DRENZA-864298 format. One line per 2 residues: number of its first residue (from 1); their letters; for each residue y, z, x of N, C-alpha, C. Coordinates in pm, whole numbers, plus 50000, padded with zeros to 5 digits. Last residue first. Example, Ala and Ser with C-alpha at 12.3 -4.5 7.8 and 13.67 -1.06 7.14 Angstrom:
// DRENZA-864298
2	sa	49775:50708:51285:49894:50714:51367:50003:50787:51290 ~ 49431:50780:51319:49550:50780:51230:49670:50780:51320
//
This chain:
// DRENZA-864298
421	gv	50777:51058:51732:50846:51172:51793:50873:51151:51939 ~ 50623:50966:51438:50709:50921:51546:50786:51040:51603
419	va	50344:50882:51277:50414:51002:51322:50492:50964:51448 ~ 50284:50659:51009:50309:50679:51151:50387:50809:51174
417	ia	50062:50508:50818:50146:50627:50813:50164:50672:50957 ~ 50050:50155:50757:50006:50274:50830:50109:50385:50810
415	ta	49924:49862:50586:50025:49965:50613:49963:50080:50692 ~ 49712:49669:50594:49848:49633:50552:49952:49733:50598
413	vr	49483:49609:50873:49520:49662:50742:49665:49629:50713 ~ 49205:49519:51057:49346:49493:51035:49379:49529:50891
411	re	48975:49756:51183:49012:49661:51080:49163:49642:51079 ~ 48800:49792:51465:48930:49828:51409:48972:49721:51309
409	vs	48450:49870:51438:48560:49779:51467:48689:49839:51414 ~ 48119:49916:51462:48244:49988:51480:48352:49891:51525
407	gk	47926:49729:51215:47951:49790:51344:48086:49857:51348 ~ 47898:49536:51015:47787:49623:51050:47806:49684:51189
405	ve	48086:49380:50902:48053:49351:51041:47930:49428:51086 ~ 48098:49495:50648:48072:49352:50662:48024:49318:50803
403	ed	48158:49762:50696:48031:49729:50634:47997:49582:50652 ~ 48291:49907:50980:48310:49799:50884:48174:49755:50829
401	mp	48404:50212:51076:48281:50136:51056:48304:50034:50946 ~ 48584:50392:51328:48585:50309:51206:48458:50225:51198
399	rn	48580:50682:51457:48491:50566:51472:48490:50486:51343 ~ 48883:50817:51606:48766:50824:51519:48680:50701:51542
397	el	49086:50770:51784:49029:50903:51783:48909:50918:51688 ~ 49208:50539:52007:49135:50552:51881:49058:50682:51881
395	rg	49523:50580:52157:49378:50592:52169:49316:50609:52031 ~ 49798:50589:52141:49736:50462:52176:49585:50465:52187
393	rv	49841:50852:52053:49887:50811:52186:49815:50684:52232 ~ 49590:50812:51821:49681:50910:51882:49712:50866:52024
391	vl	49472:50687:51517:49512:50655:51653:49610:50761:51701 ~ 49226:50648:51282:49321:50744:51339:49346:50708:51484
389	ts	49115:50486:50989:49146:50478:51132:49247:50584:51169 ~ 48950:50322:50744:48982:50457:50790:48994:50461:50942
387	sg	48859:50074:50662:49001:50087:50696:49034:50220:50762 ~ 48598:50082:50579:48625:50029:50712:48769:50039:50755
385	gg	48672:50355:50366:48576:50257:50413:48608:50213:50554 ~ 49005:50383:50232:48895:50434:50313:48802:50323:50358
383	dl	49340:50465:50146:49237:50363:50164:49130:50417:50259 ~ 49356:50811:50032:49417:50687:50077:49308:50580:50090
381	nl	49359:51061:49790:49275:50971:49867:49356:50847:49904 ~ 49570:51353:49809:49524:51227:49749:49435:51153:49846
379	as	49685:51683:49722:49621:51587:49812:49584:51462:49735 ~ 49831:52008:49740:49819:51879:49674:49759:51782:49773
377	ra	49783:52220:49899:49817:52250:49760:49813:52123:49675 ~ 49545:52259:50156:49632:52168:50082:49657:52220:49941
375	gl	49375:52406:50318:49499:52468:50273:49591:52378:50194 ~ 49132:52308:50371:49226:52307:50483:49363:52361:50443
373	ga	49014:52307:50126:48974:52411:50219:49062:52417:50343 ~ 49120:52072:50028:49163:52199:49968:49129:52315:50061
371	vl	48974:51897:50182:49118:51906:50208:49176:52030:50141 ~ 48709:51947:50078:48741:51958:50220:48890:51981:50242
369	aa	48727:51890:49808:48695:52027:49849:48731:52050:49996 ~ 48783:51615:49827:48878:51706:49763:48854:51849:49806
367	ae	48550:51521:49949:48679:51506:50017:48783:51600:49959 ~ 48366:51573:49749:48355:51643:49877:48486:51635:49954
365	sl	48463:51395:49554:48457:51539:49525:48447:51620:49654 ~ 48432:51151:49685:48566:51197:49648:48567:51346:49619
363	ta	48200:51199:49959:48233:51155:49824:48376:51200:49795 ~ 48209:51101:50302:48230:51202:50198:48246:51134:50064
361	ga	48013:51042:50603:48127:51018:50516:48140:51128:50413 ~ 47809:51107:50779:47772:51050:50649:47890:51006:50565
359	sa	47730:51067:51104:47843:51102:51018:47829:51029:50886 ~ 47502:50989:51232:47565:51113:51277:47678:51158:51186
357	st	47436:50749:51122:47339:50858:51108:47400:50992:51146 ~ 47724:50619:50949:47638:50630:51066:47541:50745:51043
355	rg	47910:50617:50743:47825:50499:50762:47749:50500:50893 ~ 48215:50786:50859:48096:50766:50777:48020:50642:50817
353	dv	48474:51031:50921:48391:50918:50960:48268:50906:50871 ~ 48769:51112:50773:48628:51150:50774:48548:51025:50811
351	vv	49091:51218:50848:48998:51104:50851:48856:51158:50863 ~ 49395:51337:50724:49254:51367:50752:49172:51239:50747
349	ll	49690:51486:50758:49634:51352:50757:49492:51363:50810 ~ 49902:51712:50608:49767:51696:50662:49727:51549:50649
347	lt	50216:51857:50651:50143:51739:50610:50008:51735:50682 ~ 50362:52154:50535:50285:52089:50641:50207:51971:50584
345	gd	50486:52292:50333:50534:52158:50362:50464:52089:50478 ~ 50371:52528:50262:50488:52537:50350:50544:52400:50387
343	ar	50148:52450:50116:50259:52512:50045:50385:52519:50130 ~ 50044:52125:50243:50032:52270:50226:50157:52326:50159
341	vg	49923:51819:50139:50045:51893:50170:50021:52040:50143 ~ 49719:51544:50255:49741:51668:50181:49870:51734:50225
339	al	49533:51248:50252:49660:51312:50283:49674:51436:50196 ~ 49255:51077:50401:49311:51167:50300:49447:51217:50346
337	tr	49011:50837:50432:49140:50882:50485:49211:50956:50373 ~ 48656:50818:50478:48774:50851:50395:48896:50877:50483
335	pa	48344:50648:50451:48455:50696:50534:48578:50716:50446 ~ 48145:50770:50172:48205:50663:50251:48303:50724:50349
333	re	47931:50830:49902:47980:50874:50033:48027:50754:50114 ~ 47985:50846:49563:47957:50755:49675:48017:50810:49804
331	dl	48059:50993:49346:47933:51027:49410:47900:50940:49531 ~ 48296:50897:49243:48286:51041:49269:48165:51072:49358
329	ss	48260:50637:49178:48321:50665:49308:48317:50813:49344 ~ 48175:50629:48920:48071:50627:49024:48128:50657:49162
327	gs	48399:50604:48762:48344:50738:48782:48239:50742:48892 ~ 48644:50376:48894:48517:50405:48827:48471:50546:48857
325	mg	48997:50390:48831:48884:50382:48922:48757:50424:48850 ~ 49240:50429:48699:49176:50299:48694:49060:50280:48789
323	er	49329:50684:48697:49398:50592:48787:49325:50459:48800 ~ 49164:50816:48527:49308:50819:48497:49384:50718:48580
321	ap	48918:50800:48657:48943:50712:48542:49092:50706:48508 ~ 48919:51001:48857:48933:50861:48894:48973:50772:48776
319	dv	49021:51290:48901:49004:51217:48775:49022:51068:48802 ~ 49001:51595:49050:48969:51455:49070:48941:51389:48935
317	av	49104:51853:49174:49143:51790:49047:49125:51640:49061 ~ 49080:52168:49323:49022:52035:49316:49050:51975:49178
315	dg	49393:52343:49361:49259:52330:49301:49212:52185:49305 ~ 49654:52348:49449:49552:52415:49529:49410:52402:49477
313	ne	49794:52185:49273:49818:52330:49273:49707:52408:49342 ~ 49542:51950:49309:49666:51982:49239:49680:52132:49229
311	vl	49370:51699:49484:49401:51843:49472:49536:51858:49402 ~ 49342:51420:49451:49227:51504:49483:49251:51652:49455
309	ep	49423:51114:49290:49463:51250:49327:49338:51333:49350 ~ 49242:50819:49412:49301:50908:49312:49352:51038:49373
307	ga	49530:50668:49578:49464:50744:49475:49312:50734:49486 ~ 49821:50500:49638:49677:50491:49663:49605:50562:49548
305	gf	50135:50421:49783:50053:50435:49664:49907:50417:49697 ~ 50358:50563:49984:50229:50496:49995:50149:50522:49868
303	ls	50683:50554:50110:50600:50582:49993:50473:50498:50003 ~ 50957:50698:50285:50844:50604:50280:50748:50650:50171
301	vg	51306:50741:50326:51185:50773:50250:51083:50661:50262 ~ 51543:50668:50445:51448:50743:50525:51318:50774:50455
299	ra	51734:50682:50149:51726:50639:50289:51630:50729:50367 ~ 51517:50703:49867:51643:50736:49936:51626:50690:50079
297	ll	51324:50724:49574:51371:50644:49686:51507:50692:49737 ~ 51257:50863:49350:51186:50897:49473:51242:50826:49595
295	sr	51410:51009:49066:51405:50901:49163:51339:50949:49292 ~ 51236:51142:48790:51319:51167:48908:51300:51056:49011
293	ga	51072:51128:48572:51182:51033:48580:51272:51053:48699 ~ 50851:51283:48573:50970:51342:48511:51090:51249:48517
291	ad	50672:51133:48720:50649:51146:48576:50768:51204:48503 ~ 50897:50962:48954:50778:51040:48919:50769:51054:48768
289	qa	51001:50626:49045:51023:50759:48991:50890:50829:48963 ~ 51187:50371:49188:51056:50437:49187:51080:50580:49142
287	rt	51364:50071:49116:51356:50217:49112:51210:50259:49121 ~ 51585:49809:49173:51448:49858:49191:51448:50009:49198
285	ea	51764:49537:49059:51761:49683:49065:51616:49728:49072 ~ 51934:49254:49164:51802:49313:49144:51813:49464:49158
283	tv	52171:49034:49036:52148:49165:49098:52008:49214:49063 ~ 52301:48726:49105:52193:48794:49031:52163:48922:49107
281	ag	52589:48514:49077:52519:48628:49137:52409:48677:49044 ~ 52701:48178:49160:52697:48298:49078:52618:48408:49150
279	gp	52650:47979:49340:52785:48036:49338:52796:48160:49253 ~ 52405:47834:49133:52467:47842:49266:52614:47884:49257
277	ra	52278:48044:48873:52353:47924:48910:52413:47938:49050 ~ 52057:48169:48709:52085:48184:48852:52151:48057:48901
275	ha	52014:48090:48442:52108:48200:48470:52139:48221:48618 ~ 51833:47876:48409:51945:47892:48316:52052:47988:48366
273	tl	51648:47906:48614:51720:47779:48603:51844:47793:48515 ~ 51552:48160:48551:51627:48138:48674:51708:48010:48667
271	wr	51420:48104:48310:51530:48202:48313:51615:48180:48438 ~ 51220:47928:48394:51324:47878:48304:51444:47972:48300
269	ag	51065:48099:48548:51132:47985:48612:51245:47932:48524 ~ 50977:48269:48343:51057:48323:48453:51132:48213:48527
267	ag	50816:48112:48189:50945:48149:48134:51036:48210:48240 ~ 50661:47986:48480:50667:47988:48334:50807:48017:48284
265	ig	50787:48169:48761:50687:48082:48702:50699:48092:48550 ~ 51021:48220:49031:50983:48225:48891:50874:48127:48854
263	yl	51147:48418:49277:51051:48311:49256:50999:48322:49113 ~ 51424:48481:49455:51363:48516:49328:51278:48398:49285
261	ts	51480:48596:49792:51464:48490:49693:51403:48549:49567 ~ 51735:48730:50012:51608:48736:49941:51594:48610:49857
259	gg	51893:48832:50318:51898:48798:50176:51763:48813:50112 ~ 51844:48885:50580:51944:48968:50513:51956:48938:50366
257	rp	51749:48554:50617:51760:48685:50682:51873:48764:50617 ~ 51607:48383:50340:51721:48406:50430:51718:48546:50490
255	ip	51309:48219:50352:51369:48341:50297:51484:48378:50390 ~ 51233:47870:50301:51278:47982:50385:51336:48097:50304
253	gg	50995:47800:50030:51088:47765:50136:51135:47887:50211 ~ 50937:47764:49686:50880:47763:49819:50980:47719:49923
251	gp	50927:47599:49363:50958:47707:49455:50889:47689:49589 ~ 51012:47250:49291:50935:47374:49278:50974:47477:49384
249	sr	51331:47375:49313:51221:47356:49219:51140:47234:49263 ~ 51580:47609:49412:51488:47501:49445:51372:47497:49344
247	va	51910:47684:49426:51792:47699:49338:51702:47581:49367 ~ 52134:47862:49642:52059:47742:49604:51952:47781:49503
245	tv	52277:48094:49656:52320:47984:49743:52248:47854:49709 ~ 52393:48351:49466:52296:48243:49465:52351:48127:49551
243	rg	52455:48670:49599:52509:48543:49554:52403:48434:49567 ~ 52377:48910:49707:52318:48872:49580:52373:48743:49522
241	aa	52468:48957:49957:52547:49013:49848:52490:48979:49711 ~ 52296:48813:50120:52291:48959:50126:52367:49025:50013
239	dl	52199:48538:49900:52246:48593:50026:52245:48746:50018 ~ 51912:48387:49748:52026:48478:49742:52068:48522:49881
237	va	51769:48126:49576:51792:48178:49710:51921:48259:49707 ~ 51531:48096:49323:51671:48114:49355:51683:48179:49492
235	ea	51286:47872:49231:51317:47982:49322:51466:47983:49354 ~ 51034:47769:48999:51172:47764:49048:51199:47886:49133
233	tg	50765:47555:48884:50816:47681:48939:50960:47660:48984 ~ 50701:47297:48816:50748:47386:48709:50793:47521:48757
231	ta	50431:47253:49038:50534:47191:48956:50572:47284:48841 ~ 50373:47540:49254:50331:47431:49168:50450:47372:49095
229	gp	50519:47611:49582:50466:47642:49450:50428:47518:49373 ~ 50487:47701:49925:50515:47599:49824:50447:47630:49692
227	rs	50565:48047:50004:50481:47930:50012:50515:47829:49902 ~ 50858:48172:50165:50764:48177:50054:50687:48045:50055
225	aa	50906:48257:50512:50919:48168:50397:50822:48206:50287 ~ 50875:48455:50700:50986:48362:50716:51010:48278:50592
223	gw	50795:48759:50518:50772:48657:50619:50891:48563:50626 ~ 50854:48999:50387:50734:48924:50352:50696:48824:50461
221	qp	51098:49084:50474:50982:49159:50521:50852:49085:50490 ~ 51284:48934:50336:51247:48889:50471:51127:48964:50529
219	tf	51141:48932:50000:51233:48982:50101:51194:48926:50237 ~ 51114:48799:49681:51064:48793:49817:51174:48837:49913
217	rv	51037:48896:49350:51137:48894:49458:51067:48889:49593 ~ 50921:48712:49078:50887:48800:49190:50993:48784:49298
215	ie	50885:48671:48740:50977:48652:48852:50942:48758:48957 ~ 50651:48510:48514:50694:48616:48605:50811:48570:48691
213	sd	50413:48422:48316:50559:48424:48306:50613:48539:48390 ~ 50142:48449:48318:50195:48314:48335:50346:48306:48323
211	dv	49950:48676:48487:50066:48666:48398:50130:48529:48423 ~ 49652:48872:48541:49732:48751:48559:49844:48751:48456
209	cl	49463:49111:48731:49540:49076:48612:49624:48953:48644 ~ 49160:49189:48879:49274:49099:48880:49333:49083:48741
207	qn	49058:49501:49028:49044:49398:48926:49173:49315:48921 ~ 49092:49715:49203:49030:49593:49254:49002:49487:49148
205	hv	49130:49943:48940:49113:49926:49084:49034:49798:49116 ~ 49367:49904:48714:49221:49889:48723:49190:49852:48867
203	pa	49644:50050:48536:49577:50013:48661:49426:49999:48642 ~ 49752:49901:48219:49711:50015:48302:49644:49967:48431
201	ph	49804:49682:48057:49914:49735:48138:49874:49847:48234 ~ 49658:49417:47949:49610:49536:48018:49720:49592:48108
199	ar	49544:49186:47704:49656:49256:47766:49608:49387:47828 ~ 49246:48996:47782:49324:49087:47697:49436:49153:47776
197	gt	49061:48858:47924:49163:48781:47855:49252:48865:47765 ~ 48868:48976:48082:48857:48992:47937:48953:48903:47860
195	sr	48922:48916:48346:48782:48920:48305:48765:48928:48154 ~ 49200:48939:48374:49138:48807:48376:48995:48809:48322
193	lv	49415:49112:48177:49298:49131:48263:49216:49003:48260 ~ 49753:49028:48182:49626:49010:48112:49513:49031:48212
191	dg	50091:49120:48135:49974:49116:48223:49845:49114:48141 ~ 50317:49149:47978:50249:49021:47978:50126:49013:48063
189	gt	50525:49385:48157:50488:49309:48039:50418:49177:48061 ~ 50401:49508:48479:50489:49510:48363:50447:49401:48263
187	gg	50085:49643:48607:50218:49585:48618:50297:49591:48489 ~ 49822:49722:48631:49924:49825:48625:50065:49773:48638
185	cg	49613:49546:48876:49681:49558:48746:49786:49670:48749 ~ 49474:49475:49094:49479:49618:49066:49550:49649:48936
183	li	49680:49209:49149:49552:49266:49187:49560:49418:49177 ~ 49826:48996:48971:49853:49137:48993:49719:49204:49022
181	rg	49976:48681:48975:49852:48758:48997:49888:48900:49037 ~ 50226:48567:48941:50120:48533:48847:49992:48609:48865
179	pv	50332:48528:49279:50364:48534:49136:50244:48494:49051 ~ 50216:48722:49542:50201:48592:49477:50237:48605:49329
177	rd	50477:48949:49656:50338:48916:49623:50336:48779:49555 ~ 50737:49088:49671:50656:49046:49786:50508:49034:49752
175	ig	50745:49251:49367:50812:49235:49496:50708:49195:49599 ~ 50773:49179:49010:50710:49227:49132:50794:49199:49254
173	dl	50926:49126:48780:50785:49162:48768:50725:49221:48895 ~ 51216:49229:48632:51164:49173:48756:51019:49219:48765
171	er	51338:49160:48305:51257:49241:48396:51223:49160:48520 ~ 51679:49058:48258:51536:49034:48248:51464:49129:48340
169	ra	51992:48951:48118:51909:49050:48186:51762:49015:48164 ~ 52310:48791:48128:52167:48785:48098:52092:48888:48181
167	gd	52572:48788:48218:52534:48890:48122:52386:48890:48087 ~ 52627:48623:48422:52665:48574:48289:52622:48669:48178
165	da	52522:48735:48647:52665:48761:48623:52713:48698:48492 ~ 52204:48890:48569:52286:48776:48613:52431:48801:48577
163	al	51984:49131:48669:52105:49110:48588:52185:48996:48649 ~ 51651:49254:48657:51747:49157:48708:51866:49148:48613
161	sl	51439:49534:48754:51514:49453:48658:51609:49359:48731 ~ 51177:49768:48758:51243:49659:48827:51315:49572:48725
159	tt	51040:50074:48815:51116:49999:48715:51199:49895:48789 ~ 50729:50234:48884:50847:50161:48929:50908:50085:48813
157	wv	50579:50556:48913:50606:50437:48832:50725:50365:48895 ~ 50339:50782:49045:50458:50700:49064:50459:50583:48966
155	rt	50239:51121:49103:50216:50992:49037:50348:50915:49033 ~ 50257:51269:49432:50295:51261:49291:50253:51128:49234
153	ir	50319:51468:49697:50215:51384:49638:50236:51386:49488 ~ 50564:51489:49960:50520:51512:49822:50403:51421:49790
151	pa	50707:51659:50246:50633:51550:50183:50589:51589:50043 ~ 51036:51798:50271:50892:51819:50260:50825:51696:50199
149	tg	51282:51693:50509:51238:51711:50371:51086:51720:50366 ~ 51329:51643:50773:51382:51768:50718:51347:51791:50574
147	pp	51358:51291:50756:51334:51411:50835:51402:51534:50774 ~ 51316:51176:50405:51361:51165:50545:51335:51293:50623
145	gv	50949:51188:50418:51083:51164:50470:51189:51183:50364 ~ 50701:51058:50188:50741:51130:50308:50883:51093:50347
143	vl	50466:51061:49936:50608:51037:49961:50648:51122:50081 ~ 50174:50915:49817:50231:51007:49916:50374:50965:49942
141	at	50072:50872:49475:50130:50824:49600:50170:50941:49687 ~ 49868:50766:49199:49920:50871:49287:49969:50811:49418
139	rg	49970:50552:48927:49877:50594:49033:49948:50688:49130 ~ 50156:50463:48742:50097:50595:48724:49996:50636:48829
137	aa	50113:50122:48783:50179:50226:48705:50098:50355:48693 ~ 50131:50036:49093:50032:50022:48987:50055:50144:48899
135	ae	50467:49965:49202:50357:50056:49173:50256:49995:49078 ~ 50564:49696:49429:50577:49777:49308:50451:49861:49283
133	sl	50677:49690:49757:50564:49658:49668:50572:49752:49549 ~ 50901:49773:49881:50848:49643:49923:50724:49603:49844
131	lt	51193:49954:49864:51068:49927:49794:51023:49785:49826 ~ 51336:50143:50113:51331:50009:50055:51194:49984:49993
129	gd	51331:50384:50250:51400:50378:50123:51399:50244:50054 ~ 51166:50340:50470:51310:50364:50490:51388:50340:50361
127	ta	50938:50168:50267:50968:50223:50398:51118:50229:50416 ~ 50689:50167:50013:50830:50163:50053:50840:50217:50194
125	ya	50461:50065:49775:50485:50082:49918:50634:50069:49944 ~ 50231:50083:49507:50363:50115:49561:50362:50127:49713
123	gl	49985:49816:49500:50048:49939:49454:50174:49967:49533 ~ 49871:49675:49788:49843:49684:49645:49895:49819:49596
121	pd	50029:49474:50040:49993:49605:49986:49967:49596:49835 ~ 49911:49203:50217:49980:49236:50093:49937:49374:50042
119	gp	49788:49096:50437:49873:49213:50457:49942:49262:50332 ~ 49645:48866:50370:49569:48987:50404:49655:49111:50428
117	yg	49674:48645:50131:49768:48720:50215:49707:48855:50252 ~ 49495:48530:49956:49536:48453:50072:49630:48524:50167
115	gh	49399:48683:49746:49501:48584:49718:49553:48508:49838 ~ 49074:48779:49650:49174:48771:49757:49270:48656:49732
113	da	48882:48869:49472:49001:48802:49420:49112:48794:49523 ~ 48682:48997:49615:48645:48885:49528:48765:48806:49481
111	gt	48767:49070:49959:48768:49100:49816:48741:48975:49732 ~ 48796:49008:50221:48660:49009:50170:48652:49043:50022
109	pi	49072:49040:50271:49016:48905:50262:48874:48901:50207 ~ 49246:49275:50065:49155:49251:50177:49087:49115:50162
107	df	49527:49374:49986:49451:49257:49941:49359:49210:50052 ~ 49510:49737:50002:49571:49606:50027:49475:49497:49986
105	yg	49602:50089:49977:49515:49975:49954:49589:49843:49979 ~ 49785:50271:50239:49731:50245:50106:49642:50123:50100
103	gn	49720:50341:50577:49790:50381:50456:49717:50346:50328 ~ 49572:50484:50875:49590:50375:50779:49651:50428:50650
101	va	49769:50689:51096:49648:50662:51020:49677:50545:50927 ~ 49900:50777:51419:49907:50701:51294:49770:50695:51229
99	av	50116:50904:51677:49991:50905:51602:50010:50825:51475 ~ 50348:50842:51803:50253:50923:51879:50118:50928:51809
97	ad	50488:50512:51789:50439:50632:51722:50343:50709:51813 ~ 50642:50283:51840:50627:50386:51943:50584:50519:51881
95	vr	50627:50086:51659:50732:50186:51635:50724:50301:51735 ~ 50419:49934:51766:50546:49868:51733:50658:49969:51717
93	da	50201:50106:51789:50269:50063:51911:50407:50005:51879 ~ 50125:50120:51521:50175:50239:51588:50252:50202:51713
91	me	50031:49859:51484:50148:49904:51409:50210:50027:51475 ~ 49811:49860:51657:49920:49764:51678:50047:49809:51607
89	rv	49654:50060:51537:49702:50077:51675:49819:49983:51703 ~ 49590:49951:51295:49675:50070:51297:49733:50089:51436
87	te	49610:49592:51310:49539:49718:51327:49639:49834:51325 ~ 49759:49396:51044:49745:49435:51184:49662:49561:51191
85	at	49819:49109:50831:49766:49243:50857:49758:49267:51007 ~ 50082:48939:50651:49978:48946:50752:49935:49090:50773
83	al	50287:48960:50475:50185:48862:50443:50069:48864:50542 ~ 50469:49131:50585:50381:49183:50482:50269:49086:50447
81	ha	50483:49098:50941:50523:49053:50808:50424:49110:50709 ~ 50389:49269:51132:50511:49195:51162:50570:49135:51036
79	gh	50268:49537:50913:50258:49434:51015:50391:49365:51040 ~ 50435:49857:50863:50344:49749:50825:50342:49646:50936
77	vg	50493:50205:50812:50503:50087:50897:50401:49985:50848 ~ 50667:50501:50716:50578:50390:50684:50600:50273:50777
75	tv	50681:50817:50893:50739:50698:50831:50631:50596:50801 ~ 50774:51138:50997:50667:51052:50945:50731:50937:50869
73	ha	50892:51279:51308:50906:51248:51167:50799:51147:51127 ~ 50908:51564:51528:50862:51429:51495:50890:51405:51348
71	aa	50880:51835:51592:50972:51749:51666:50929:51604:51652 ~ 50838:52012:51282:50786:51938:51397:50895:51855:51463
69	dp	50878:52176:51069:50980:52178:51174:50935:52102:51298 ~ 50651:52135:50910:50784:52103:50856:50893:52095:50962
67	av	50387:51980:51110:50456:52096:51054:50595:52055:51003 ~ 50122:51785:51069:50263:51772:51106:50339:51883:51035
65	tl	49790:51735:51184:49886:51812:51105:50026:51792:51160 ~ 49491:51567:51155:49623:51562:51218:49720:51637:51129
63	vh	49155:51596:51190:49268:51648:51113:49395:51647:51198 ~ 48847:51457:51137:48961:51454:51229:49085:51491:51149
61	vr	48501:51506:51125:48628:51520:51055:48740:51532:51158 ~ 48180:51378:51085:48287:51405:51179:48420:51402:51104
59	st	47932:51531:50881:48033:51428:50901:48133:51474:51005 ~ 47588:51580:50775:47709:51618:50847:47804:51499:50860
57	rg	47365:51709:50524:47421:51599:50600:47551:51644:50665 ~ 47303:51925:50361:47267:51933:50501:47317:51817:50586
55	dg	47402:51922:50110:47265:51872:50126:47220:51869:50272 ~ 47664:52015:50138:47566:52098:50068:47423:52053:50087
53	wt	47771:51923:50476:47776:51921:50330:47663:52001:50269 ~ 47944:52024:50758:47812:52014:50697:47825:52022:50546
51	ht	48156:51872:50994:48144:51943:50866:48005:51918:50809 ~ 48291:51903:51309:48177:51851:51234:48158:51936:51109
49	sh	48621:51813:51427:48514:51908:51395:48400:51833:51327 ~ 48932:51802:51595:48809:51734:51555:48704:51840:51524
47	rl	49286:51814:51554:49159:51884:51572:49045:51795:51525 ~ 49618:51803:51653:49501:51724:51618:49376:51805:51649
45	tv	49962:51865:51562:49834:51904:51620:49723:51811:51572 ~ 50302:51911:51600:50199:51811:51566:50070:51850:51636
43	gr	50478:52098:51699:50451:52100:51557:50351:51996:51509 ~ 50601:51901:51964:50594:52034:51903:50572:52021:51752
41	pl	50399:51606:52026:50526:51676:52004:50504:51814:51944 ~ 50115:51617:52252:50177:51582:52124:50309:51657:52108
39	gt	49971:51690:52475:50079:51596:52492:50142:51550:52363 ~ 49627:51704:52362:49742:51755:52436:49850:51648:52441
37	ap	49411:51782:52089:49478:51684:52175:49599:51748:52242 ~ 49162:52041:52101:49284:51985:52046:49348:51886:52143
35	at	48814:51955:52140:48935:52023:52189:49058:51961:52124 ~ 48600:51809:52076:48638:51912:51979:48764:51985:52022
33	sh	48597:51454:52123:48612:51589:52177:48647:51685:52065 ~ 48473:51150:52193:48488:51244:52082:48485:51387:52136
31	pg	48664:50928:52402:48553:51020:52384:48580:51117:52270 ~ 48822:50654:52220:48814:50748:52329:48696:50842:52307
29	pt	48701:50336:52100:48744:50474:52084:48740:50551:52214 ~ 48750:50045:52036:48734:50104:52168:48781:50248:52163
27	ap	48619:49799:51819:48678:49932:51835:48649:49984:51974 ~ 48702:49456:51791:48611:49560:51840:48682:49692:51862
25	vp	48879:49381:51486:48865:49368:51631:48775:49479:51681 ~ 48846:49191:51181:48848:49316:51257:48828:49290:51405
23	ra	49069:48942:51062:48940:48973:51119:48947:49104:51197 ~ 49316:48875:50976:49257:48991:50912:49121:49025:50969
21	dd	49395:48645:51095:49467:48765:51135:49401:48890:51080 ~ 49255:48455:50959:49204:48493:51090:49270:48622:51138
19	dg	49416:48412:50740:49303:48502:50723:49241:48542:50856 ~ 49648:48253:50728:49643:48363:50823:49525:48455:50807
17	sa	49742:48060:50570:49642:48018:50668:49616:48130:50767 ~ 49771:48141:50218:49816:48142:50357:49705:48094:50449
15	tc	49817:47979:49912:49724:48038:50007:49776:48027:50148 ~ 49965:47876:49706:50033:47973:49793:49943:48029:49901
13	aa	49807:47706:49560:49931:47652:49617:49989:47745:49721 ~ 49603:47877:49480:49571:47763:49565:49695:47711:49634
11	il	49754:48050:49323:49684:48103:49439:49652:47989:49535 ~ 49835:47877:49125:49936:47931:49216:49871:47987:49341
9	sl	49598:47832:48997:49664:47718:49060:49769:47766:49159 ~ 49550:48089:48899:49462:48036:49001:49523:47915:49070
7	al	49758:48112:48712:49753:48204:48826:49666:48147:48937 ~ 49688:47911:48532:49813:47902:48606:49809:47990:48729
5	aa	49442:48009:48437:49448:47880:48502:49574:47865:48587 ~ 49522:48252:48320:49431:48254:48434:49438:48123:48511
3	aa	49685:48159:48112:49740:48246:48216:49653:48245:48339 ~ 49505:48005:47956:49618:47941:48022:49672:48027:48136
1	m	49153:48015:47977:49275:48086:47941:49392:48031:48021
//
């Protein structure tokens, strides 16, 4: 298939040399205590407990709560660059966070379709109101901030577009990812599920969609440069005002500080060559909205796409298929990271340990019942497995377990939900 061949050639051309950055590091947890943590800001609490499931198995559960009037705020944080991954502890240290858990899904190096960038978020991710990764259409996300506003859990769609000063318009396919490959699918026009060769606009967890005609925006958050592209690609370099300072072909090169680039393949490259003329301007418009079309982005807002939804209006409501996940995930016990919101706006960040004889993890159904029992009116599943990590005041409070390493390690991940106070 032409689309698949082009996407794979781009992966080869754009592969990073930073996979070593994704290797997990030995975990050094603090002692497991049932006492609440001390020294946290007003309105932030941490509790540890042991939960017994219906079959008698037990799991260690760690619950961090952030009250609406807490002397702290919640924000999104990622590695030094989106193209690289870091441990939750490293990310928390960067923003001087008092606590943090891992965030959404990402392009993990052990995945079958890894694209070479271990810090690349999969699905929606925004921090301080800036969208840095587009949504897998309709998947559930956690929305937090700015300070003084209640967190939300809602399904999210993103709308991205380009407008050149000669009047030409076009969809913008993505932000800060390899052009031509959409891991997790759920993108915009022309996406094809590689395994079937058929058009597939809906999300499919951990499956690769490809598109031979795209434009992807690269921001300085991605890294210092976009990687060299194949013959026929083109990349417009924009300053902070959206003015085109250069068009390079093939694509690949420095990303200007305060500016961005637009990287095109196929018809996308031809559009840039025709309409992104040096000295002219191209405006990128990025929106994230809920099912009612209400905008979710504003200054101070962070957004973490993940899923599936676990709790709605206080009731367990797990429908993995709606968000492109297999039904078998309902019955698989694994370490989990969960987010919930109580009726008063209290945020719950919950980590369930698993993969040990002392802690079995949780199925999605068990996780939903657990967080509903903690008073959540809405909740979602975040990234889990070996990614599930809770750090408080620089100390690891849970026991992450990596299946590949067969031991307790801190996995380097793409994003973290940080409590700063």
